[in-house]
MIMAR-908580 format. One record per atom (N, C-alpha, C, O): y, x, z; atom name; residue number from 1. Coordinates in pm, 1 decimal, padded with zeros to 6 digits. Layout:
% residues N
<node <Y X Z> 'CA' NUM>,
...
% end
This chain:
% residues 61
<node <-00118.3 00084.2 00000.0> 'N' 1>,
<node <00000.0 00000.0 00000.0> 'CA' 1>,
<node <00124.2 00088.4 00000.0> 'C' 1>,
<node <00123.3 00196.0 00059.8> 'O' 1>,
<node <00228.3 00045.4 -00064.7> 'N' 2>,
<node <00352.9 00121.0 -00069.5> 'CA' 2>,
<node <00428.0 00105.8 00061.5> 'C' 2>,
<node <00430.3 -00002.1 00120.7> 'O' 2>,
<node <00489.1 00213.7 00105.9> 'N' 3>,
<node <00573.4 00204.4 00224.1> 'CA' 3>,
<node <00713.5 00167.7 00181.3> 'C' 3>,
<node <00754.3 00198.3 00069.3> 'O' 3>,
<node <00787.8 00102.7 00268.7> 'N' 4>,
<node <00923.4 00059.5 00235.8> 'CA' 4>,
<node <01010.5 00177.9 00195.2> 'C' 4>,
<node <01099.3 00163.6 00111.1> 'O' 4>,
<node <00985.7 00295.1 00254.5> 'N' 5>,
<node <01067.0 00412.6 00223.4> 'CA' 5>,
<node <01042.1 00463.9 00081.7> 'C' 5>,
<node <01130.4 00526.2 00022.8> 'O' 5>,
<node <00925.0 00439.2 00026.8> 'N' 6>,
<node <00893.6 00491.9 -00105.7> 'CA' 6>,
<node <00935.9 00398.5 -00218.2> 'C' 6>,
<node <00920.3 00432.5 -00335.5> 'O' 6>,
<node <00989.3 00280.9 -00184.3> 'N' 7>,
<node <01028.6 00183.6 -00284.3> 'CA' 7>,
<node <01179.7 00187.0 -00306.9> 'C' 7>,
<node <01256.2 00218.1 -00215.7> 'O' 7>,
<node <01221.7 00154.9 -00428.8> 'N' 8>,
<node <01364.0 00146.8 -00461.2> 'CA' 8>,
<node <01406.6 00000.0 -00449.3> 'C' 8>,
<node <01377.2 -00080.7 -00537.4> 'O' 8>,
<node <01474.6 -00033.5 -00341.9> 'N' 9>,
<node <01515.9 -00170.6 -00314.0> 'CA' 9>,
<node <01650.8 -00198.6 -00377.1> 'C' 9>,
<node <01736.5 -00110.4 -00382.9> 'O' 9>,
<node <01670.6 -00322.8 -00425.0> 'N' 10>,
<node <01800.4 -00362.6 -00478.5> 'CA' 10>,
<node <01828.5 -00508.0 -00444.8> 'C' 10>,
<node <01737.1 -00588.4 -00426.7> 'O' 10>,
<node <01958.5 -00540.2 -00436.7> 'N' 11>,
<node <02001.5 -00677.1 -00411.2> 'CA' 11>,
<node <02040.8 -00742.9 -00542.1> 'C' 11>,
<node <02073.0 -00674.8 -00639.5> 'O' 11>,
<node <02038.0 -00871.9 -00544.2> 'N' 12>,
<node <02079.9 -00949.0 -00659.7> 'CA' 12>,
<node <02225.1 -00919.5 -00693.5> 'C' 12>,
<node <02306.2 -00891.8 -00605.1> 'O' 12>,
<node <02257.0 -00925.7 -00821.2> 'N' 13>,
<node <02396.2 -00908.2 -00863.4> 'CA' 13>,
<node <02482.0 -01024.2 -00813.5> 'C' 13>,
<node <02604.7 -01014.2 -00815.0> 'O' 13>,
<node <02420.9 -01133.3 -00769.6> 'N' 14>,
<node <02494.0 -01247.3 -00713.9> 'CA' 14>,
<node <02530.2 -01225.1 -00567.6> 'C' 14>,
<node <02609.3 -01301.2 -00511.9> 'O' 14>,
<node <02473.9 -01122.4 -00504.2> 'N' 15>,
<node <02502.7 -01094.1 -00364.1> 'CA' 15>,
<node <02633.7 -01017.7 -00352.8> 'C' 15>,
<node <02668.9 -00939.1 -00440.8> 'O' 15>,
<node <02705.1 -01041.4 -00244.0> 'N' 16>,
<node <02828.8 -00967.3 -00218.6> 'CA' 16>,
<node <02806.3 -00873.0 -00101.1> 'C' 16>,
<node <02700.8 -00876.0 -00037.8> 'O' 16>,
<node <02903.5 -00791.1 -00072.6> 'N' 17>,
<node <02895.1 -00699.6 00041.5> 'CA' 17>,
<node <02952.8 -00761.4 00168.2> 'C' 17>,
<node <02977.6 -00690.2 00265.5> 'O' 17>,
<node <02974.5 -00892.8 00168.4> 'N' 18>,
<node <03033.6 -00960.9 00281.9> 'CA' 18>,
<node <02929.7 -01016.1 00379.2> 'C' 18>,
<node <02964.0 -01097.1 00465.4> 'O' 18>,
<node <02806.2 -00975.1 00367.7> 'N' 19>,
<node <02702.1 -01024.9 00456.7> 'CA' 19>,
<node <02643.7 -01153.7 00402.7> 'C' 19>,
<node <02644.6 -01177.4 00281.9> 'O' 19>,
<node <02593.6 -01235.5 00490.7> 'N' 20>,
<node <02536.1 -01361.7 00447.0> 'CA' 20>,
<node <02386.3 -01351.2 00426.9> 'C' 20>,
<node <02321.4 -01259.6 00477.5> 'O' 20>,
<node <02333.3 -01445.0 00353.2> 'N' 21>,
<node <02189.3 -01452.4 00331.4> 'CA' 21>,
<node <02153.3 -01383.2 00200.1> 'C' 21>,
<node <02175.4 -01438.7 00092.5> 'O' 21>,
<node <02099.2 -01264.9 00208.4> 'N' 22>,
<node <02061.6 -01188.6 00089.4> 'CA' 22>,
<node <01917.2 -01141.7 00101.2> 'C' 22>,
<node <01866.2 -01116.7 00210.4> 'O' 22>,
<node <01854.9 -01131.0 -00011.5> 'N' 23>,
<node <01723.6 -01067.9 -00014.7> 'CA' 23>,
<node <01734.3 -00942.1 -00097.3> 'C' 23>,
<node <01825.2 -00926.9 -00178.9> 'O' 23>,
<node <01640.9 -00852.6 -00075.6> 'N' 24>,
<node <01628.5 -00731.9 -00155.4> 'CA' 24>,
<node <01490.4 -00733.1 -00219.5> 'C' 24>,
<node <01395.0 -00786.2 -00162.6> 'O' 24>,
<node <01480.7 -00675.1 -00336.6> 'N' 25>,
<node <01356.4 -00673.1 -00412.5> 'CA' 25>,
<node <01325.5 -00529.6 -00452.2> 'C' 25>,
<node <01415.8 -00452.4 -00484.5> 'O' 25>,
<node <01198.7 -00494.7 -00449.6> 'N' 26>,
<node <01152.3 -00365.0 -00499.4> 'CA' 26>,
<node <01030.9 -00391.5 -00588.2> 'C' 26>,
<node <00937.8 -00461.7 -00548.9> 'O' 26>,
<node <01033.5 -00335.1 -00706.6> 'N' 27>,
<node <00922.4 -00357.3 -00798.7> 'CA' 27>,
<node <00833.5 -00234.2 -00806.4> 'C' 27>,
<node <00878.1 -00120.8 -00788.7> 'O' 27>,
<node <00708.4 -00260.1 -00832.8> 'N' 28>,
<node <00605.3 -00157.8 -00848.3> 'CA' 28>,
<node <00510.2 -00213.9 -00953.2> 'C' 28>,
<node <00498.4 -00336.0 -00963.4> 'O' 28>,
<node <00442.5 -00131.6 -01030.9> 'N' 29>,
<node <00353.8 -00186.5 -01134.0> 'CA' 29>,
<node <00249.3 -00285.8 -01082.2> 'C' 29>,
<node <00207.4 -00375.1 -01155.8> 'O' 29>,
<node <00207.3 -00271.0 -00957.0> 'N' 30>,
<node <00102.6 -00357.8 -00904.1> 'CA' 30>,
<node <00154.9 -00470.5 -00815.4> 'C' 30>,
<node <00078.7 -00560.3 -00779.8> 'O' 30>,
<node <00283.8 -00467.8 -00778.9> 'N' 31>,
<node <00335.5 -00567.1 -00685.1> 'CA' 31>,
<node <00487.3 -00574.3 -00690.4> 'C' 31>,
<node <00554.4 -00480.9 -00734.2> 'O' 31>,
<node <00539.3 -00686.8 -00644.9> 'N' 32>,
<node <00683.0 -00705.0 -00625.2> 'CA' 32>,
<node <00701.6 -00737.8 -00477.8> 'C' 32>,
<node <00636.0 -00827.3 -00424.5> 'O' 32>,
<node <00791.1 -00665.1 -00412.6> 'N' 33>,
<node <00813.9 -00679.6 -00269.3> 'CA' 33>,
<node <00950.6 -00743.1 -00247.2> 'C' 33>,
<node <01046.8 -00709.4 -00316.3> 'O' 33>,
<node <00959.5 -00834.4 -00151.5> 'N' 34>,
<node <01083.4 -00904.3 -00119.2> 'CA' 34>,
<node <01103.6 -00893.9 00031.7> 'C' 34>,
<node <01010.3 -00913.5 00109.5> 'O' 34>,
<node <01228.6 -00862.4 00072.4> 'N' 35>,
<node <01258.4 -00852.5 00215.9> 'CA' 35>,
<node <01399.1 -00905.1 00243.8> 'C' 35>,
<node <01480.4 -00919.7 00152.4> 'O' 35>,
<node <01426.2 -00932.8 00369.4> 'N' 36>,
<node <01557.0 -00977.3 00415.6> 'CA' 36>,
<node <01647.1 -00854.7 00427.2> 'C' 36>,
<node <01611.4 -00758.0 00494.5> 'O' 36>,
<node <01763.1 -00857.7 00362.7> 'N' 37>,
<node <01852.2 -00741.7 00365.5> 'CA' 37>,
<node <01906.2 -00713.2 00505.5> 'C' 37>,
<node <01943.5 -00599.7 00535.2> 'O' 37>,
<node <01910.7 -00814.6 00591.5> 'N' 38>,
<node <01959.8 -00793.6 00727.7> 'CA' 38>,
<node <01854.0 -00731.8 00818.9> 'C' 38>,
<node <01886.6 -00684.5 00927.8> 'O' 38>,
<node <01728.9 -00731.4 00776.1> 'N' 39>,
<node <01619.4 -00678.4 00857.1> 'CA' 39>,
<node <01523.9 -00599.4 00767.2> 'C' 39>,
<node <01409.9 -00641.3 00746.9> 'O' 39>,
<node <01568.8 -00486.0 00713.3> 'N' 40>,
<node <01486.0 -00412.4 00617.8> 'CA' 40>,
<node <01354.4 -00359.2 00673.6> 'C' 40>,
<node <01262.2 -00330.0 00597.5> 'O' 40>,
<node <01345.1 -00346.3 00805.0> 'N' 41>,
<node <01220.4 -00298.2 00864.7> 'CA' 41>,
<node <01128.2 -00412.6 00906.9> 'C' 41>,
<node <01019.8 -00388.9 00960.2> 'O' 41>,
<node <01171.1 -00535.3 00883.3> 'N' 42>,
<node <01092.0 -00652.4 00921.3> 'CA' 42>,
<node <00985.8 -00684.9 00817.6> 'C' 42>,
<node <00951.1 -00603.2 00732.3> 'O' 42>,
<node <00936.8 -00804.4 00828.0> 'N' 43>,
<node <00830.5 -00851.2 00737.8> 'CA' 43>,
<node <00880.9 -00856.9 00594.1> 'C' 43>,
<node <01000.3 -00873.2 00569.2> 'O' 43>,
<node <00788.0 -00843.2 00500.8> 'N' 44>,
<node <00822.4 -00858.1 00359.7> 'CA' 44>,
<node <00713.6 -00937.6 00290.1> 'C' 44>,
<node <00597.3 -00937.6 00330.5> 'O' 44>,
<node <00754.4 -01003.7 00186.6> 'N' 45>,
<node <00664.1 -01081.4 00103.5> 'CA' 45>,
<node <00624.3 -00994.3 -00014.5> 'C' 45>,
<node <00710.0 -00931.5 -00076.6> 'O' 45>,
<node <00495.4 -00989.7 -00046.5> 'N' 46>,
<node <00446.4 -00912.5 -00160.3> 'CA' 46>,
<node <00368.2 -01005.7 -00251.0> 'C' 46>,
<node <00276.0 -01074.3 -00207.0> 'O' 46>,
<node <00406.1 -01007.5 -00379.0> 'N' 47>,
<node <00339.4 -01092.2 -00477.1> 'CA' 47>,
<node <00307.1 -01009.7 -00600.7> 'C' 47>,
<node <00359.7 -00899.9 -00619.2> 'O' 47>,
<node <00220.7 -01063.3 -00684.3> 'N' 48>,
<node <00187.2 -00994.7 -00809.0> 'CA' 48>,
<node <00304.4 -01006.0 -00906.5> 'C' 48>,
<node <00384.7 -01098.6 -00895.5> 'O' 48>,
<node <00315.1 -00913.9 -01000.8> 'N' 49>,
<node <00420.8 -00924.7 -01102.0> 'CA' 49>,
<node <00416.0 -01057.2 -01178.4> 'C' 49>,
<node <00520.9 -01111.9 -01212.1> 'O' 49>,
<node <00296.9 -01109.5 -01206.2> 'N' 50>,
<node <00285.1 -01237.4 -01277.6> 'CA' 50>,
<node <00340.5 -01352.2 -01193.3> 'C' 50>,
<node <00406.2 -01441.7 -01246.4> 'O' 50>,
<node <00315.0 -01350.2 -01064.1> 'N' 51>,
<node <00367.3 -01453.8 -00974.9> 'CA' 51>,
<node <00519.6 -01446.0 -00968.3> 'C' 51>,
<node <00586.6 -01549.2 -00970.9> 'O' 51>,
<node <00574.6 -01326.2 -00960.0> 'N' 52>,
<node <00719.7 -01307.7 -00955.8> 'CA' 52>,
<node <00784.2 -01357.8 -01085.2> 'C' 52>,
<node <00887.5 -01424.8 -01081.3> 'O' 52>,
<node <00724.3 -01326.0 -01198.3> 'N' 53>,
<node <00775.8 -01371.9 -01327.3> 'CA' 53>,
<node <00775.9 -01524.0 -01333.1> 'C' 53>,
<node <00873.1 -01584.2 -01378.6> 'O' 53>,
<node <00667.7 -01586.5 -01287.3> 'N' 54>,
<node <00660.2 -01732.7 -01285.4> 'CA' 54>,
<node <00767.5 -01791.0 -01193.2> 'C' 54>,
<node <00828.9 -01892.5 -01225.9> 'O' 54>,
<node <00790.0 -01727.4 -01078.9> 'N' 55>,
<node <00892.3 -01773.2 -00985.0> 'CA' 55>,
<node <01030.9 -01766.2 -01048.6> 'C' 55>,
<node <01108.8 -01860.8 -01037.6> 'O' 55>,
<node <01061.9 -01656.1 -01114.3> 'N' 56>,
<node <01192.3 -01641.4 -01178.6> 'CA' 56>,
<node <01211.5 -01738.6 -01293.7> 'C' 56>,
<node <01323.9 -01779.5 -01322.7> 'O' 56>,
<node <01102.8 -01775.4 -01359.2> 'N' 57>,
<node <01111.2 -01866.7 -01472.4> 'CA' 57>,
<node <01108.1 -02013.1 -01435.1> 'C' 57>,
<node <01126.1 -02099.1 -01521.2> 'O' 57>,
<node <01085.4 -02043.4 -01306.9> 'N' 58>,
<node <01075.2 -02182.3 -01261.1> 'CA' 58>,
<node <01212.8 -02247.2 -01260.5> 'C' 58>,
<node <01310.3 -02187.0 -01215.4> 'O' 58>,
<node <01220.6 -02367.8 -01309.4> 'N' 59>,
<node <01344.7 -02444.8 -01310.2> 'CA' 59>,
<node <01332.0 -02559.2 -01210.9> 'C' 59>,
<node <01240.4 -02640.9 -01221.0> 'O' 59>,
<node <01423.9 -02565.1 -01114.8> 'N' 60>,
<node <01422.0 -02673.6 -01017.1> 'CA' 60>,
<node <01457.3 -02804.7 -01086.2> 'C' 60>,
<node <01539.6 -02808.1 -01177.7> 'O' 60>,
<node <01394.1 -02912.0 -01041.2> 'N' 61>,
<node <01420.1 -03043.9 -01100.6> 'CA' 61>,
<node <01488.4 -03132.9 -01001.4> 'C' 61>,
<node <01518.8 -03248.1 -01032.5> 'O' 61>,
% end
């Protein structure tokens, strides 16, 4: 498993530097990791690249 230190984390371009509710994402060929920017050492969600792609392509109704 990848350690948080070995991953390149980034925030959405929609996030500002004023705090608030932001997530950070780090991609790897075998997984996509998501964490709370306010708690980078806390829990993270890990999904497959296919699941992440489906999530990004989902349109709310």
